[in-house]
N, C-alpha and C positions, 0 to 999 in steps of 0.2 A: 801375721794374721790381721795387724789393725789396718796395713796397706791393701790388703785383700778385700776387707769391711768396707773401706773408703771406696775402693774402687766400683766395687758392688753397688754402695750408698749413691756414687755418682752416675754409674749406669740407670740406677731408679730415677733419680732426680732428672737424666735426660731423656729416659722414657716417658716421665711424667709431664715433662716441657712439650716433648714431640707428641704426646696423645692431645695435651691440650691445645696445641696449636692446630691439630687435626680437626679437634671439634671445633674451633673457632672459624676454621676453614671451611667446614662443612655446613656450619649455621649461615655464615656470609654467604654462601653458593645457594642455599636454599631460600634466603631471604631476597637474594638478588634475583633467582628465577621466578620468586612469587611476584616481586616488584615488576620484573619485564612481562610475567603473564598478564598481570593486572593492568599495566600500562596499554599493552597489545589489546586487551580486552575493551578498554577504556577507548583506544583510538578507533577500534572496529566499529563500535557503538556509535561514535561521534560521527564517521565516514557512513553508516547505515541512515543515519537520522539526517546527514545533508542529501544522500540522494532520495530518501523516503520525502523530503521537503520541499524537491523539485516536480513532484508529481502534480501537484495542483497546478502551478505555473504551466507545466508540458500538456497537462490532459485538458486544460479549459478551452485553448483555441482549438484542439482537434474534436472537441465534441460538436463543433459547427459543421463537421464534415463526415465524421464516422460516429456509429452509435457507441453509446458508453460500454455495453457488454461487449462488443467486438473489442474496442481497445484493450478490457480486462484480459479477455481470451488470448489475445495476441502477444500480450505481454508474457503471460505466463508460459505460453507455447515457445516464445523465444529462448525464456529462461530454462526451460526443459531441455531444449536443444543444446544450450551450452552445458548444463549439468552432466547429460549423459555420457558424453565422451570421456569425462573425468571418472565417473564410476565403471565404466566398461574397460578402461585403461588398466584399473587396479582389480578387476574381476570382480566388483561388487553390484549389487542391483538396489533399486529404490524399495525401500521398507514400506510394505501396503499393508501394515496394522491397524489398529484401531486408534493409535494416538496420530499416526500420519494422517487418518481420514478426519479426524477432529481438528488437526493444524490444517488440514487443507480447507475444510468447510469455514473454520473461523478466520482464518488469517489470508485466503486466497480469496474463496467466495462470498461470504459475508461482507469481509471489508471493502473488497473493489466493487462488490455489487452496489452496496450502499453509497459508497464513495463518489463513484461514477455518476450513478443517477443523480445524487445530490449535487453535483457540480453543474448539472444541466438546469437547476433551479435556483442556484445561489452563486456567489463569487468566490473566486479563489481565496480573497482575502478573509471571507468567512470560514472557508475550509481550513486554511492555515491557522486561524484563530482558535478555533474549536478544537482542533488537533492538538493544540498546547496544552490541552486538559488530559493527554494521554497518561502523564505521571500520576493524575490523582485517580484515574480509573484502574491503573495498574496497582495502586497501593490499597485501593479498597476491595480489589479482587485478589491480591497477594495474602491479605490479612488472613481471611478463612481457609485460603487453599494451602498456602504455603506456610501459614503460623507464621507470618514475619509481623513483628511488632512496630507500630507507629511511634517512632520515638521524636523528639522534638528536631534533630537535626534533618530528619527526611520531611517533616511537614515544612521545614523552615527552606530546604532546598526545592519543595514543589512550590512555594508560595514566590520564591525569587524567581524561578523558571517561568511561572504564568506572568508576573509582572514583566519580564523580560519579553516574552512574546507579545502580551498585549503593547508593549510600548514601541516595539519594532514594527508592529504591523498597524496599530492608530496613529502611530507619529510619521509614518512614511510619506513620501511625496503624492499628495493626492490619493491617499487610500482612503476608501469609505467604506463603511459596514452597513448594507442594506440586509435588514432582516427579512428572511423565508422560512417560514413555518417549516413546509414540507422538505425543502433543501437543507434547513440547517438540523433538522431533525434526523434525516438520513446521514449526514455527517457526523453527528453525534453518535449514531449507532456504530458509524466505522472506526470511531474512535474507541467505542468501547471493544468492539472485535479486536482491534490492534492491541489493546492492554490484556485481552484473555489470550491472544497469541503468545504474548510474550509472557504470560506467566504460567501457562503450559509449556512453552519452550524450555523454561527455566529447568523444568523437572526432564524434559525430552531430550534437550542438546547437553545433558551432562555426561554421556557416554562417548564411545569412539564410532558410533554409528550417526554422526550428526547430517552428514552429507546424504546418507541413504534416506533419513527421514524427511530431510527439506526435499528430496527428489520426489518421495512417495507424497508428500503434503502437496506439491506441485501437481503429481497426476491426479489425484484426487481433487484438487482445486479444478481442474480443467474438466473434469468429469462431471462437476456440479455445475460450471458455467457452460457447457456446450448446450444443454436443453434450453436454459434461459436465452442463449444467443438466438437459437433457432426459434423460440418463440417470440422474440423481438423482432427478427426479421419477417416472420411470417405477418406480426401485425402492424409491420412499417409497408409491408406489399399491400395488406388490405386498405390501411389508411391511403396510400398513393392511388389504389385503384378508385377509392371512393373521392377523393379530390378529382381525378380526371373526369371520371361520370358527373361530378357536380360541374366542372368548368363546361363540359359539352353542354350540358343541358341548360347553363345559363347563357352560353353563347346563341343556342338555338331559340332560346326564349328571347334574348334581346333581338335576334334578326326578325324574329315573327312580329314583335311589338314595334319594331322600327318601321314594317313596311305600310301599315295604315297610318301614319303620320306623313306620308308623302301624298301630295294632292293628285286626284286622279287625271287633271291635265297634264301634269309633269310625268306621270307614268305613260300617259299615252303618247306624248312627243318622245320620251324614250325609247318607246317600243318602235316609235316610226323610224327614228333615227337607225336602230339597229338593224330594220328590215331594209333601209335604203343602202345600208353598208355592205348587207349581205348580197343585195342584187346587183 
């Protein structure tokens, strides 16, 4: 009986040890999964910021040849062409709900409408500097919407990020900040729109239909942009027609005013020469 009890006790001890090892393994796996997921999310955000940061440098030279809203519309039309094959291959469709419409209006139309128009009136340096305040807008909006508290660590991180952006831009080689009230105000509005998009997306992108919502928001953004693009091109056509009419009038008036300044004897001499040549 004693040996049997010892063997049962040893079996119980081994079972307890194996269960403990299994618990430790599961906890380790869960922690590693969370860390890997957090690292992936952070790297994805860093990559998105790098790509988004290049828009000012890439868009500013294009504005000399292409209207601002045409650039924004072409950008998201191309993005939709890239997204749709992924959705159709998996048998999914764009989400055309209210949240997608709100994301499309804030994160596509309002953001790039104000950003591209603002870049026509201000510099890319100003645009990048103002967009460095997106974390501040995000915290201000996330407080009442997502009930996120503004603790000391977040405030410190925002302050450091703003100082870093200001140091990189203002201390760059030949970088100058030229204030433009209208352009800088539009860039400020685009920064607030980007912050609102991030806060709304914090809830919207928490499920499994993230790609559908992004595609739906892109569709709504294009629907909002297309009327603005048509209005822009109509105004450009009217302004070009007005300029052409003004040039013709100025040329004709210059010709009319130039004739009396020629002496009559010279006009008669020129007329006689032309008649002799014709004969």
